[in-house]
C-alpha positions, 0 to 999 in steps of 0.5 A, spaced: 871 515 390 876 517 385 878 523 382 882 526 376 886 532 376 885 537 371 893 539 367 895 546 365 892 545 358 885 543 360 882 549 362 882 556 358 880 563 360 876 567 354 872 574 356 866 577 351 862 583 352 854 582 353 850 588 350 843 589 353 838 594 353 838 598 359 831 598 361 828 593 365 826 587 361 832 589 357 829 594 353 833 598 349 827 604 349 824 607 354 818 611 352 813 612 358 816 616 365 813 616 372 815 620 378 813 618 385 810 624 390 816 622 395 821 626 391 827 631 395 830 637 392 837 632 391 833 628 386 827 624 383 826 617 381 824 615 374 820 609 373 818 605 368 811 605 370 806 607 375 810 606 382 803 606 386 799 601 381 805 596 378 811 593 381 815 599 377 823 600 379 827 606 377 831 606 372 835 612 373 834 619 377 834 626 375 838 632 379 840 639 379 846 643 381 847 650 382 854 652 383 852 657 388 846 653 391 841 658 388 834 654 386 833 650 392 833 652 401 838 652 404 840 646 409 842 651 414 838 656 415 844 660 417 849 658 412 846 661 405 848 658 399 849 651 402 843 648 399 842 641 396 843 644 389 850 646 392 851 638 394 849 636 388 854 640 383 859 639 388 859 632 388 858 631 380 865 636 380 869 632 384 867 625 381 868 628 374 874 632 374 877 629 381 877 636 384 873 641 388 876 647 385 874 645 377 867 648 374 863 644 370 864 647 362 861 644 355 866 649 351 873 647 353 873 652 359 871 658 356 865 659 360 863 656 367 856 652 367 853 655 372 847 650 372 847 643 370 842 637 369 844 630 371 841 624 369 844 618 373 843 611 371 840 606 376 846 602 378 842 595 377 840 597 369 848 600 367 851 594 369 859 595 367 858 601 363 854 604 358 854 603 351 857 608 346 852 610 341 847 608 343 844 614 346 838 617 343 834 622 348 829 627 345 828 632 349 821 636 347 819 643 352 811 642 349 811 645 343 812 640 337 817 645 334 821 646 340 825 639 340 831 636 340 834 629 339 841 628 343 846 623 343 853 622 344 859 624 339 862 617 340 861 615 332 863 623 330 871 622 333 876 617 333 880 619 339 878 616 346 877 622 351 878 622 358 876 627 364 881 625 369 881 617 370 873 616 366 872 616 359 868 622 356 863 623 351 860 630 349 852 630 348 850 633 340 844 633 337 844 627 333 842 620 333 846 613 335 852 616 335 852 620 329 851 628 329 845 631 325 850 636 321 857 637 321 856 643 325 852 640 330 858 635 332 861 641 334 855 644 339 856 641 346 850 640 351 853 636 356 858 630 356 856 623 358 861 619 362 859 611 360 864 608 365 860 612 371 854 611 368 851 618 368 849 624 363 850 631 365 847 637 361 848 644 361 841 647 364 843 654 362 846 654 355 843 652 349 837 647 351 834 652 354 828 652 348 827 645 349 827 645 357 822 649 361 828 655 364 831 653 371 830 658 376 836 660 380 832 664 385 836 664 391 834 661 398 827 658 394 825 650 393 824 650 384 824 643 383 828 645 378 829 637 376 822 636 374 823 641 369 828 636 365 823 630 367 817 634 364 821 635 358 823 627 357 816 625 359 814 629 353 819 627 348 817 620 350 823 616 347 829 615 352 834 609 349 840 606 352 844 599 352 848 597 357 854 593 356 859 588 361 865 584 359 863 577 361 869 573 363 869 565 362 873 560 364 872 553 360 875 547 363 875 540 358 874 534 363 877 528 359 874 522 361 878 515 358 875 509 356 878 505 363 876 511 368 870 511 371 866 504 369 865 502 376 858 505 380 860 507 387 853 506 389 853 501 395 847 499 393 850 495 388 853 490 392 849 485 398 853 485 405 858 480 404 860 484 398 858 481 392 855 484 386 848 483 385 848 484 378 853 479 374 852 483 368 858 488 371 863 484 372 864 482 366 861 489 362 860 494 367 856 501 365 856 508 368 851 513 367 855 520 367 850 526 370 855 530 374 861 533 374 864 535 381 869 540 381 875 540 387 881 543 391 887 540 393 883 538 400 877 535 397 872 540 398 867 541 393 867 547 390 862 546 384 858 542 380 856 541 373 850 537 370 849 534 364 843 535 361 842 528 360 846 522 362 852 520 359 853 513 358 860 510 359 863 503 359 870 500 356 868 502 350 867 509 350 871 515 351 868 522 353 870 530 354 865 534 358 866 542 356 865 545 363 864 553 363 864 557 369 862 565 368 865 570 373 
């Protein structure tokens, strides 16, 4: 077997951003919503189809958090206030702010948000991050008039804002990253952290007309996350796209006219080492179908298949471009 070593200028690396619809099948719009009866106080999974009759998969889940643990039953009856809602609030507070002492606020720290809703996109769905400017979420409390259209404010500001190390966009009234009106751009209903794949909504602020009011009853299971689910389901419109950077390395395999013209297949010679086909003596010809890529120890690392055999003889040269995605 013969080998040709790649030179430094025989390969190049490139990267491109791939944008897809967020939901199963790379669809952009999710308009039907289903849950399972096995949800817990911590979260409820939301599917694109009935999980009991179809092969539906989880698209996102909804969680409810309360700063003092109200709205859910204590994990330990002897420790009042330490409940699933408090765990959820503390978990996302730590993820967003990187501390257990900073509380959620959606008006620049003026008011502490005692209650939050979290929409956590399934990890396999959002790939590397959520694509800013693609959020369109309709909330409806059940009345045709009590409806609001939410988006992120990525197109209303030229600044990239961060909370800790994570990019953050504020949730406003509008569509496709644009505010409905100039005043709508200053009313924040929550935040979206695209690189972490979740949205946090204020459960006790301006969204209450569009979501059945969350009950912060102490030491009592209220299943408040189902109230946001009902509002999303009634709105019948949740649009998002995912994005990921796909890196590619191109290898340019150059085959000169004097190379790879003789086959290495042992079946073309007889027991005495003579060619079975005399035409291959003066006019050899091969058909390239595969390029194998080896390391310095002659270990096969990758195989590239051509779409059809490539004829090769002393009168032909070839350039084969191989693309490796990672």
